VOGU-3710 file (C-alpha; in Angstrom, 3 decimals, decimal comma):
1> xxxxxxxxxx> -10,988/-18,645/12,052  -7,732/-16,704/12,396  -8,194/-12,981/13,029  -5,423/-10,732/11,676  -4,686/-7,539/13,597  -4,028/-4,170/12,012  -0,490/-4,210/13,458  0,308/-7,384/11,526  -1,236/-5,972/8,347  0,743/-2,717/8,643
11> xxxxxxxxxx> 4,013/-4,630/9,064  3,231/-6,776/6,034  2,424/-3,611/4,091  5,732/-2,029/5,121  7,587/-5,162/4,036  5,780/-5,214/0,684  6,585/-1,557/0,014  10,200/-2,095/1,074  10,533/-4,923/-1,431  9,285/-2,529/-4,117
21> xxxxxxxxxx> 11,892/0,066/-3,133  9,727/2,379/-1,009  10,258/2,829/2,722  7,155/4,084/4,520  6,624/4,801/8,223  4,465/2,478/10,282  1,946/5,219/11,049  1,203/5,791/7,359  0,997/2,045/6,721  -1,488/1,537/9,564
31> xxxxxxxxxx> -3,541/4,597/8,539  -3,863/3,534/4,912  -4,553/-0,100/5,831  -7,309/0,930/8,258  -9,053/3,040/5,582  -9,349/0,396/2,866  -13,045/0,053/2,082  -14,797/-3,288/1,696  -16,972/-2,903/-1,385  -19,273/-5,792/-0,417
41> xxxxxxxxxx> -20,416/-4,161/2,830  -19,631/-0,507/2,070  -17,421/0,099/5,130  -13,807/-0,290/6,179  -12,315/-3,737/6,631  -11,086/-2,875/10,144  -14,641/-2,358/11,411  -15,037/-6,147/11,429  -12,670/-9,015/12,310  -10,238/-9,412/9,414
51> xxxxxxxxxx> -9,600/-12,933/8,152  -6,475/-14,040/6,357  -7,974/-13,718/2,870  -9,245/-10,220/3,623  -5,852/-9,283/5,063  -4,178/-10,093/1,749  -6,699/-7,876/-0,057  -6,079/-5,037/2,410  -2,298/-5,254/1,958  -2,632/-5,317/-1,829
61> xxxxxxxxxx> -5,066/-2,399/-2,016  -3,100/-0,342/0,507  0,137/-0,878/-1,422  -1,581/0,251/-4,626  -2,899/3,372/-2,916  0,485/4,291/-1,442  2,588/3,587/-4,528  0,167/5,059/-7,089  0,734/8,799/-7,376  -2,489/9,346/-9,333
71> xxxxxxxxxx> -4,628/8,062/-6,472  -6,398/11,133/-4,964  -6,221/11,682/-1,248  -2,971/9,813/-0,515  -1,038/13,086/-0,273  -3,365/14,309/2,472  -3,034/11,001/4,334  0,764/11,286/4,159  0,573/14,850/5,484  -1,668/13,778/8,378
81> xxxxxxxxxx> 0,435/10,741/9,291  3,750/12,628/9,145  2,589/15,632/11,173  0,718/13,671/13,847  3,591/11,227/14,195  6,065/14,092/14,639  3,739/15,698/17,198  3,497/12,428/19,123  7,275/11,914/19,010  7,919/15,374/20,480
91> xxxxxxxxxx> 5,308/14,839/23,152  6,687/11,390/23,981  10,318/12,555/24,210  9,341/15,454/26,491  7,250/13,174/28,685  10,058/10,603/28,874  12,552/13,236/29,975  10,201/14,543/32,657  9,333/11,034/33,843  12,986/10,065/34,157
101> xxxxxxxxxx> 13,781/13,185/36,167  10,721/12,717/38,379  11,553/9,042/38,925  15,055/9,914/40,103  13,676/12,598/42,419  10,988/10,262/43,775  13,568/7,616/44,641  15,581/10,170/46,624  12,473/11,585/48,326  11,240/8,101/49,227
111> xxxxxxxxxx> 14,566/7,190/50,814  14,754/10,443/52,769  11,118/10,436/53,924  11,367/6,816/55,115  14,605/7,432/57,015  14,284/6,926/60,759  16,968/7,290/63,431  17,233/7,160/67,170  18,057/10,176/69,256  21,552/8,921/69,938
121> xxxxxxxxxx> 22,214/7,942/66,331  25,803/8,116/65,188  27,177/11,130/63,362  28,007/9,083/60,258  24,381/7,970/59,863  23,055/11,524/59,953  25,816/12,592/57,590  24,548/9,988/55,096  21,073/11,515/55,342  22,497/14,974/54,731
131> xxxxxxxxxx> 24,348/13,710/51,630  21,137/12,221/50,304  19,364/15,577/50,704  22,269/17,211/48,891  21,965/14,720/46,009  18,234/15,422/45,783  18,957/19,139/45,428  21,514/18,425/42,698  18,824/16,555/40,770  16,181/19,231/41,269
141> xxxxxxxxxx> 18,111/22,498/41,108  20,524/21,862/38,231  18,030/22,506/35,422  14,516/23,997/35,188  12,830/20,611/34,702  15,132/18,509/36,859  17,641/15,856/35,845  17,798/12,090/36,108  21,562/11,976/36,781  23,833/13,836/39,143
151> xxxxxxxxxx> 25,960/16,574/37,618  29,736/16,423/37,620  30,284/20,192/37,489  32,196/21,245/40,597  30,940/24,846/40,394  27,332/23,668/40,573  28,150/21,282/43,406  29,818/24,018/45,464  26,973/26,479/44,890  24,262/23,959/45,827
161> xxxxxxxxxx> 26,252/22,850/48,882  26,631/26,454/50,052  22,913/27,144/49,567  21,991/23,961/51,434  24,273/24,780/54,373  22,786/28,275/54,539  19,131/27,237/54,389  19,284/23,874/56,153  22,378/23,442/58,341  23,369/20,086/59,805
171> xxxxxxxxxx> 22,124/20,983/63,267  18,558/20,813/61,964  18,821/17,140/61,008  17,515/15,820/64,331  14,380/17,954/64,076  13,963/16,897/60,442  14,221/13,188/61,306  11,466/13,578/63,912  8,950/14,661/61,215  6,506/12,319/59,522
181> xxxxxxxxxx> 6,929/11,112/55,947  4,534/13,613/54,285  6,024/16,449/56,328  9,523/15,498/55,180  8,366/15,438/51,557  6,819/18,905/51,875  9,980/20,227/53,527  12,121/18,825/50,707  9,974/20,432/47,992  10,111/23,768/49,764
191> xxxxxxxxxx> 13,862/23,401/50,261  14,346/22,680/46,535  12,376/25,804/45,609  14,408/27,993/47,964  17,759/26,628/46,764  16,785/27,084/43,097  15,628/30,622/43,880  18,980/31,348/45,530  20,812/30,114/42,441  18,619/32,245/40,173
201> xxxxxxxxxx> 19,211/35,296/42,362  22,967/34,635/42,224  22,703/34,432/38,449  20,850/37,763/38,418  23,692/39,324/40,407  26,356/37,693/38,175  27,656/35,714/41,144  26,562/32,173/40,301  23,772/30,222/38,677  26,150/28,084/36,603
211> xxxxxxxxxx> 24,316/25,647/34,331  20,903/27,331/34,595  19,734/28,609/31,168  18,392/32,146/31,131  14,931/32,894/29,805  16,145/35,711/27,575  18,704/33,531/25,794  16,148/30,732/25,346  13,566/33,091/23,842  16,203/34,630/21,607
221> xxxxxxxxxx> 17,247/31,181/20,438  13,672/30,277/19,479  13,135/33,700/17,852  9,418/33,692/18,600  8,526/36,900/16,780  10,069/35,775/13,503  8,462/32,347/13,894  5,028/33,910/14,383  5,509/36,201/11,390  6,514/33,292/9,144
231> xxxxxxxxxx> 3,488/31,278/10,245  1,164/34,253/9,682  2,630/34,848/6,234  2,125/31,222/5,269  -1,415/31,233/6,696  -2,319/34,160/4,442  -0,759/32,419/1,456  -2,554/29,105/1,970  -5,849/30,842/2,754  -5,694/32,671/-0,576
241> xxxxxxxxxx> -4,738/29,428/-2,298  -7,762/27,621/-0,802  -10,009/30,427/-1,947  -8,651/30,128/-5,495  -9,207/26,376/-5,496  -12,793/26,772/-4,235  -13,605/29,420/-6,833  -11,974/27,379/-9,603  -14,035/24,287/-8,711  -17,314/26,230/-8,651
251> xxxxxxxxxx> -16,415/28,129/-11,833  -15,645/24,892/-13,675  -19,045/23,536/-12,670  -20,824/26,751/-13,743  -18,531/28,432/-16,300  -19,047/32,154/-16,878  -21,019/33,066/-19,943  -19,422/34,897/-22,850  -15,945/34,686/-24,256  -14,229/31,764/-25,997
261> xxxxxxxxxx> -12,651/29,005/-23,945  -9,123/28,237/-24,959  -8,804/25,020/-22,942  -11,463/24,227/-20,349  -10,309/22,039/-17,441  -10,953/18,333/-17,778  -12,816/16,193/-15,259  -9,517/14,752/-14,044  -8,179/18,241/-13,363  -11,325/19,208/-11,480
271> xxxxxxxxxx> -11,084/16,023/-9,406  -7,444/16,822/-8,722  -8,447/20,318/-7,632  -10,856/18,849/-5,106  -8,169/16,575/-3,651  -5,620/19,392/-3,595  -8,144/21,608/-1,824  -8,488/19,003/0,931  -4,688/18,872/1,186  -4,414/22,647/1,556
281> xxxxxxxxxx> -7,316/22,736/4,017  -5,486/20,217/6,219  -2,221/22,114/5,841  -4,016/25,342/6,770  -5,588/23,689/9,844  -2,147/22,683/11,088  -0,833/26,200/10,481  -3,757/27,748/12,351  -3,238/25,381/15,280  0,441/26,327/15,386
291> xxxxxxxxxx> -0,426/30,013/15,158  -2,888/29,731/18,038  -0,447/27,781/20,218  2,464/30,117/19,483  0,397/33,265/20,079  -1,013/31,990/23,370  2,318/30,680/24,589  4,062/33,884/23,576  1,567/35,972/25,542  1,867/33,769/28,619
301> xxxxxxxxxx> 5,657/33,816/28,363  5,715/37,626/28,306  3,610/37,764/31,458  5,761/35,127/33,182  8,968/36,921/32,227  7,594/40,212/33,489  6,581/38,687/36,827  9,950/36,911/37,093  11,936/40,103/36,515  9,776/41,998/38,984
311> xxxxxxxxxx> 10,385/39,364/41,670  14,146/39,517/41,119  14,105/43,324/41,219  12,073/43,434/44,439  14,337/40,851/46,067  17,434/42,751/44,978  16,016/45,910/46,528  15,147/44,019/49,720  18,568/42,445/50,135  20,621/45,353/48,852
321> xxxxxxxxxx> 24,011/45,480/50,517  22,884/43,914/53,805  24,972/41,201/55,373  21,988/39,292/56,750  18,255/39,413/56,066  15,494/37,654/58,064  14,654/34,375/56,399  10,929/34,994/56,878  11,251/37,804/54,319  13,478/36,250/51,655
331> xxxxxxxxxx> 12,666/32,526/51,666  9,113/32,968/50,275  10,502/35,234/47,574  13,148/32,664/46,608  10,448/30,022/46,289  8,264/32,375/44,215  11,179/33,090/41,876  11,774/29,359/41,370  8,095/28,695/40,585  7,963/31,589/38,122
341> xxxxxxxxxx> 11,128/30,367/36,431  9,786/26,829/36,003  6,458/28,094/34,656  8,170/30,344/32,103  10,484/27,518/31,069  7,493/25,288/30,285  6,319/27,916/27,809  9,812/28,046/26,297  9,784/24,275/25,768  6,305/24,542/24,220
351> xxxxxxxxxx> 7,567/27,179/21,776  10,561/24,996/20,884  8,224/22,084/20,167  5,992/24,251/17,967  9,036/25,546/16,104  10,048/21,927/15,432  6,546/21,147/14,147  6,691/24,151/11,853  9,965/22,786/10,530  8,187/19,487/9,836
361> xxxxxxxxxx> 5,508/21,327/7,865  8,160/23,155/5,841  9,844/19,853/4,980  6,510/18,377/3,914  5,814/21,459/1,795  9,066/20,933/-0,085  7,987/17,374/-0,884  4,470/18,200/-2,095  2,652/21,519/-2,358  0,373/21,738/-5,423
371> xxxxxxxxxx> -0,621/24,983/-7,101  -3,719/25,940/-9,064  -3,469/24,512/-12,633  -3,137/26,840/-15,572  -6,598/26,012/-16,951  -8,233/26,849/-13,616  -6,307/30,115/-13,423  -7,604/30,975/-16,857  -11,181/30,468/-15,660  -10,551/32,618/-12,595
381> xxxxxxxxxx> -9,170/35,410/-14,751  -12,418/35,514/-16,748  -14,620/35,797/-13,666  -15,311/39,457/-12,911  -15,982/38,883/-9,198  -14,381/36,022/-7,344  -15,407/37,067/-3,862  -18,549/35,285/-2,699  -18,729/33,134/-5,837  -20,058/30,184/-3,897
391> xxxxxxxxxx> -22,855/32,256/-2,384  -24,008/33,626/-5,726  -24,004/30,170/-7,226  -27,501/29,428/-5,921  -30,440/29,493/-8,291  -32,268/32,774/-8,379  -35,555/31,002/-9,124  -35,737/29,472/-5,665  -37,684/31,175/-2,964  -35,726/33,059/-0,331
401> xxxxxxxxxx> -35,034/31,235/2,905  -36,447/32,466/6,193  -33,901/31,450/8,847  -36,111/32,822/11,601  -38,530/29,968/10,917  -35,978/27,487/12,269  -36,750/26,669/15,939  -34,604/28,310/18,574  -33,289/26,986/21,899  -36,616/27,775/23,579
411> xxxxxxxxxx> -38,440/25,294/21,271  -36,097/22,293/21,537  -33,065/20,735/23,187  -30,977/20,224/20,059  -30,870/16,439/20,435  -33,908/15,184/18,555  -34,750/18,442/16,756  -32,407/20,859/15,006  -32,358/24,296/16,619  -30,675/27,489/15,480
421> xxxxxxxxxx> -28,478/29,366/17,941  -27,723/33,047/17,390  -26,096/35,869/19,293  -29,522/37,072/20,415  -30,834/33,810/21,901  -27,573/32,293/23,208  -25,507/34,154/25,832  -22,341/32,071/25,269  -22,598/32,069/21,484  -18,953/33,035/20,935
431> xxxxxxxxxx> -17,767/30,097/23,083  -19,711/27,385/21,242  -17,446/24,486/20,136  -17,980/24,074/16,396  -17,944/20,527/15,058  -16,528/19,452/11,691  -13,743/22,047/12,151  -16,236/24,801/11,258  -16,708/23,608/7,652  -20,037/23,592/5,830
441> xxxxxxxxxx> -21,276/19,988/5,724  -24,108/20,891/3,319  -21,639/21,974/0,645  -19,477/18,951/1,418  -22,356/16,574/0,726  -24,128/18,317/-2,145  -21,113/19,509/-4,144  -18,878/16,419/-4,205  -16,721/17,028/-1,089  -16,169/20,727/-1,797
451> xxxxxxxxxx> -14,859/21,919/1,544  -15,540/25,554/2,435  -15,783/27,191/5,860  -19,195/27,935/7,314  -20,512/31,367/8,221  -21,343/31,666/11,940  -23,201/34,903/11,220  -26,026/32,770/9,777  -26,320/31,014/13,115  -25,091/27,754/14,622
461> xxxxxxxxxx> -27,361/24,737/14,225  -27,349/22,257/17,082  -28,484/18,701/16,455  -27,624/15,421/18,207  -25,189/17,278/20,447  -23,220/18,709/17,507  -22,818/22,330/16,505  -22,781/22,959/12,739  -22,277/26,079/10,650  -23,149/26,566/6,995
471> xxxxxxxxxx> -21,925/28,688/4,114  -25,371/29,553/2,714  -28,848/30,152/4,053  -30,219/27,455/1,742  -27,758/24,937/3,174  -28,764/25,809/6,734  -32,452/25,411/5,924  -32,015/22,118/4,056  -29,971/20,624/6,888  -32,572/21,528/9,495
481> xxxxxxxxxx> -35,192/19,787/7,364  -33,327/16,436/7,145  -30,344/16,430/9,509  -30,047/12,635/9,727  -29,709/12,344/5,953  -26,778/14,761/5,907  -25,032/13,037/8,806  -25,377/9,723/6,970  -24,102/11,298/3,752  -21,032/12,623/5,582
491> xxxxxxxxxx> -20,233/9,067/6,693  -20,507/7,828/3,110  -18,229/10,617/1,873  -15,659/9,731/4,545  -15,700/6,084/3,438  -14,805/7,161/-0,097  -12,325/9,835/1,008  -10,861/8,772/4,400  -8,650/11,853/4,660  -11,798/13,729/5,733
501> xxxxxxxxxx> -12,008/11,719/8,988  -9,085/13,520/10,555  -9,669/16,768/8,717  -13,225/17,094/10,063  -12,231/15,675/13,483  -14,898/12,959/13,558  -12,720/10,235/15,059  -15,476/9,033/17,376  -17,508/7,940/14,335  -14,595/5,832/13,039
511> xxxxxxxxxx> -12,786/4,502/16,149  -10,910/1,777/14,253  -9,594/4,278/11,680  -8,847/7,128/14,085  -5,420/8,631/13,468  -4,966/9,379/17,168  -5,468/5,725/18,140  -3,180/4,614/15,295  -0,405/6,946/16,489  -0,745/5,579/20,024
521> xxxxxxxxxx> -0,695/2,029/18,695  2,448/2,550/16,617  4,296/4,584/19,258  7,492/3,218/20,775  9,898/3,219/17,843  10,036/1,712/14,397  8,456/-1,610/13,627  10,594/-4,731/13,826  11,118/-6,223/10,405  11,092/-9,988/9,847
531> xxxxxxxxxx> 14,435/-11,737/9,492  15,761/-15,304/9,353  18,164/-16,273/12,124  19,701/-19,470/13,466  21,457/-20,671/16,586  23,222/-23,821/17,814  22,516/-25,647/21,058  24,544/-28,497/22,659  23,212/-32,030/22,386  23,730/-32,763/26,086
541> xxxxxxxxxx> 23,657/-29,876/28,494  26,420/-29,962/31,130  25,354/-29,054/34,621  27,294/-26,046/35,788  27,127/-27,031/39,487  29,250/-30,201/39,794  29,975/-31,775/43,217  33,438/-33,320/43,004  32,993/-35,229/46,301  29,847/-37,057/45,241
551> xxxxxxxxxx> 30,000/-40,863/45,839  27,375/-43,213/44,497  28,637/-46,461/46,130  26,960/-46,959/49,489  29,494/-49,564/50,656  32,337/-47,209/49,863  30,627/-44,535/51,949  30,217/-46,996/54,880  33,864/-47,985/54,679  34,995/-44,364/54,703
561> xxxxxxxxxx> 32,744/-43,659/57,664  34,226/-46,544/59,685  37,697/-45,447/58,746  37,021/-41,897/59,955  35,459/-43,221/63,177  38,518/-45,394/63,853  40,891/-42,492/63,195  39,077/-40,406/65,785  40,167/-42,893/68,464  43,835/-42,605/67,567
571> xxxxxxxxxx> 46,017/-40,274/69,612  49,482/-38,921/68,991  51,972/-38,291/71,818  55,456/-36,861/71,900  58,350/-36,988/74,368  61,499/-34,963/74,848  64,756/-36,954/74,706  68,416/-36,083/74,624  68,611/-36,725/70,899  65,199/-35,243/70,082
581> xxxxxxxxxx> 64,836/-32,426/67,594  61,900/-30,903/69,519  64,120/-28,504/71,455  62,487/-25,575/73,129  65,498/-23,336/73,367  69,130/-23,504/72,477  70,493/-22,146/75,783  69,497/-25,242/77,841  70,711/-27,814/75,342  74,046/-29,510/76,145
591> xxxxxxxxxx> 75,933/-31,659/73,662  78,199/-34,038/75,626  81,118/-35,591/73,738  80,792/-39,237/72,806  82,913/-41,653/74,870  83,565/-44,060/72,084  82,395/-45,091/68,690  82,824/-48,306/66,698  82,281/-49,322/63,142  81,268/-52,970/62,557
601> xxxxxxxxxx> 79,974/-54,953/59,630  77,521/-56,945/61,718  73,845/-56,204/61,043  71,002/-57,710/62,987  67,311/-57,545/62,454  64,014/-58,698/63,950  60,725/-59,729/62,431  58,001/-58,345/64,669  54,530/-59,798/64,610  51,773/-58,114/62,487
611> xxxxxxxxxx> 48,286/-57,405/63,681  45,190/-57,261/61,425  41,673/-56,129/62,291  38,611/-57,513/60,551  35,023/-56,331/60,852  32,416/-59,040/61,100  28,687/-59,162/60,354  28,662/-56,266/57,862  26,719/-58,435/55,422  24,298/-61,263/55,632
621> xxxxxxxxxx> 22,419/-61,938/58,832  21,641/-58,920/60,941  23,944/-59,097/63,993  25,922/-56,549/65,948  29,159/-55,654/64,244  32,297/-57,119/65,838  35,978/-56,349/65,376  38,323/-59,337/65,298  42,054/-58,752/65,865  44,413/-61,459/64,509
631> xxxx> 48,144/-61,702/65,132  50,399/-62,928/62,359  53,940/-64,232/63,110  55,834/-64,316/59,864
//
């Protein structure tokens, strides 16, 4: 049996949608494919090993869900996949930048801390160590978060070199080399903080700090106050829109009495309202998360900026116009300034990331942002009181609910029995972590996935380690009577409407369909599409290392060996004669005139004997080799 992975299915789904003219991201493809329900077993396909036949069904059903605009819930899945993927991309890019800078710094620190030298080491060797320390400071003190490459700016290089020579002159190298590895590392970190603090102080005095961004300019660039106002304005708008959707859904189920109906909403419109409400609830959750992050980061940034300015002011007052100041007084302040600057810069980067995420939400809003239909607005206009409509929707014939009858924390542990926690019986009531994003699960189950926030004033019900809130007293009482039935019903609702899994934050109940695990699985760039490719290879591979002197004939090798051995016995001698050209100097050479010379036509010659050497017993019977010399008279 061949098991098909969700990665393979998502790539096939992307290819199928591309062939139909729609390009979808891998995160959306994997999310939709992992939430296709198997009707035969009533759960998702990914919860069991997927065979090849089931994989085809998953790809087909997922493509229909993505490409069919009438399918409810796909808009919410697209919103979740796009936002979470953008969040992961920002987090991954920031982490990659920090890891690269830290890796470069660690390599320099490792080299410096492992450096050892003798007492009489040469000046050039210690100079190399000093240059390495200087390069480490260039990596660490050029930007707030460090850099992975050395800067080429000469102004920065001169300023860092001057700060290094002032704090750690060359004469201290011998004492530095004598330290242990951990001590060297601690000294380097402290040195980096002092040098960065010096550069920041120079920037404060308008005398240096080239390349270091200022906190004020960074905050002004982000424009935090305007960003927070825009988010708050949109939160109010979407909150009102969710309230209108909730009231319209309840009013359509129980229309107000009296007055003619011009055009009541159809079942399809009501179903669309429910899906659109889930979309706006998810959009509102993202906005609230951004608002919380921006508000907290903005408050921390103000405190960090205030402490940073105070440190610079105190140091400026301490130094004043003095020529020299004891290092015991200023070095700790320089290091404190550097730490405050880095901490504030982390908040600036967090605000920049949240501003980018808000931009992603604005782009998604331009693509799809439904409004309340006209028929639902007409119903809302005929309702005299829209506030608290859901609460008044209960039957008046039912008996009132006594919430005090529900057991408290003194009568149970909240694991096997549902208990009700209130402000009176729970000291840390305001710090309780609400599950299901604080929505009422009773209304979600009983009113066809109508999602409304719970009311903590009615109490928080703890069961099976989860903290639940409810919108009505009746819902709280019914849940405490049969909590397991409601938890099971929530799972069934999530199977039919998988966008609720991420919206209610119940990923642990659906590990194979968790959006967080899908984002981690698809991280690392876009998926590789299939393509046909070809290449040519030679029929016979030619060895690249060829020995030109190789000889395969053993007899040829023996003959060459004997020839070389015989040559070794030969000697060459020279003599100096009157007619020789091997003259040592021209001053001692004398050319005497010839006495006489004759020209004749007589020519004589001799035929000297020839000698040949032959080697015996190289073949045949094993005998010692002999050399026979034969004289030929021709």
